[in-house]
C-alpha positions, 0 to 999 in steps of 0.5 A: 691722833688721841693717846689713852693710857690705861694700865691694861688693853683689853678687848672690851676696852679696844672695842668701845674706845674705837666705836666712840671715838672712830665711828661717833666722834671720828678721832683715831686713837691709840693706847699705851700702858707706859707712863714715860710714853704718856707724859712724852706725848705732846697731842691730844691724851687722856688717862683711863685708869683708876687714878690720875697720873697728874692734872690731866684729862682723866676718866676713872674707870669702873671694872667692867671693861677689864673683866670677862663674862657676865657679873652683877652690876650696879646700874644706879642711875644719875645725872650729868647735866641734863643727861642720865648716866651711871657708874659714877667716877667720883669727884677727881674724874673729869666727867663724874660717870664712867662714859665708856664702861657705860656705853659698852654696857648698852652697846654690847646688850649686856643686860640681856645676858641676865636671866630675863622673862621672855615674851610669847615669842621668847623676846627680851622685852622692852619692859626689862630694858634699863634705857626704858625703865629709866625713860631714855629708850627715845635717846641715842644716849650713847652719841649724845654722851659722845658728843658732850664728851667732845665739847670738853675735848674741844675745850681741852684740846682746841688745836686738834683739827676735829672732823664732823661725820654726817647724818644718814638715812636707811629705810628699811622695808620688810616684805612679810606679804608681798601679795594680799590675793594673788599668787596665793595658790588655788587652796589658799585663794579659795580659802580665803574667798571662803573666810571673806564670805563667812565673815561677811567681808564681802568689799574683801570678797569682791576686791579679791575676785577682781584682783585674782581676776587681773581687773584691779592691781594687788594692794600689797604691790607698792614696790613700784612706789617705793622704788619711785620714792628711793630714787626721787630722794636718792634713799638708801633703801633695803628690801628685806624679802621673806621666803621661809616655808608657809606657817602660823607666823610666816605668810608669804607668796611661795618662794617657787612662785614664779611671780614672785621670783620675778618680783625679788629679781626686778627689786633687785635690779634697783635696791639692795635686798635682803632676807627676813629669816622666818619665825622658826630660824630662830633656833634653827641654824640648818633652816637659816642657812637653806634659807639664805640659799634660796634667796641668793639662788633667786638673785645669783649673788651673795646676801649679806644683810638679815633681819629676824620675822618678829624681831626674835633675837637672842643673844648671843645664839642668834648673831653667832648663827648669823656670823656662822652664814658669813652674813655681815649686817643685821637690822633686827636691833629694836623693840616691838611695843616702843619706838627707840634705840633698843642698844641706846645707839644711832651709830651702826656698831660691830657685835662684841660677842661676850662668850668669846670676849671678841669683836665680831664681824657682824655689823648691827644696824639699830633702827629707831622706828617701825611702822606697826610699833606705832600704829599697833602697840603703841596706838598712835593716830597719824598725826602722832606717829608721824610726830613721833617719827620726826622726834626721833629722827631730830635727835639723831640728826643732833648727833649726825648719826644714822637714822634707820626706819622700818615700814612694810610694803603694805603699809603704802597699800592706802586701805582703810586701815593704813590710809595717809601712810604714804605720805607719812613715808615719804616725810619719814625719808625726805 
């Protein structure tokens, strides 16, 4: 047990200390505001305050964890050895910055509450991110800070029994479009065929006809391959199905289609299933609830995890809506245009709602990389994509974190565009 002395115990302080020590470093913590209790404690202890009590392990506190609401804060970047940091703490502090306030700033997504320019899909952009601007987006900086801090703790308190956490890997599979040709209905099938002919896409027309007539398997039906890989590597896999109504941005098979329902049920028999909320649920709580009930009625069990289509995430409203629906896990935390760690961590964390100044029951699982990001937005080759994936995975392994990748079922279709990506997926999750 690590004892923390501070002059005031706030919800923010309690939240970030328990995440930093409890979830990342596996060190239980307790707090005190009483000097005599702190002095009498014989085990490991640190002071988090404006001034040290003596010669103890001391971190000079920034004001952030003792404030409420959003305030303008200077985040000038400094260096702590070979890693960036901010919120300088002065010479009396054991380390040169307030590691806890800085961690809270990144994990709470404090910067996303500031006024900012949104993109065409009303999203906070990677270009606005402190991590991107300062070159540490591809580093799980909070976890790196924690492990550097741990080395100092081991020097100061060598007799404490430190417990190491284990590296984990999670594969999230987006099912935006379960079938490219089959089960689309008469109007969509005829419309697609005409579009193929008018655009002189004769190969697509031929494949469409052969697939609809059951002479070929639908190219996007890669679910048996994905489940085989899941079983082969004992991989923690979650399939996120899009079952919203057809729109410009949501083009999956109708949720009322018996074949699509059968697919979802069969996948749910062998793997965890989550909900990929459709594009326009972004600001529509009624539609969110409707889609959740729709999927629950298909698989006959509660849905506890979700992602947002097009990564449409607005804080804190999106997460507040998910909490109202009793969802427990969200896997949206990442950027579309760049790989890396949007919240600067590879450790799942509970969403802290700054509006209400409290930790919520919604657990956020930040992903590190998505196939479309590498292929379409970063425009990397197959070799470059795999190298980037393994680089990010290595960063997570260094701190025994949780590496979460996002792929789509059609990424494994091995068509001309995605040729070779089945092997990339296998190399990612192995």
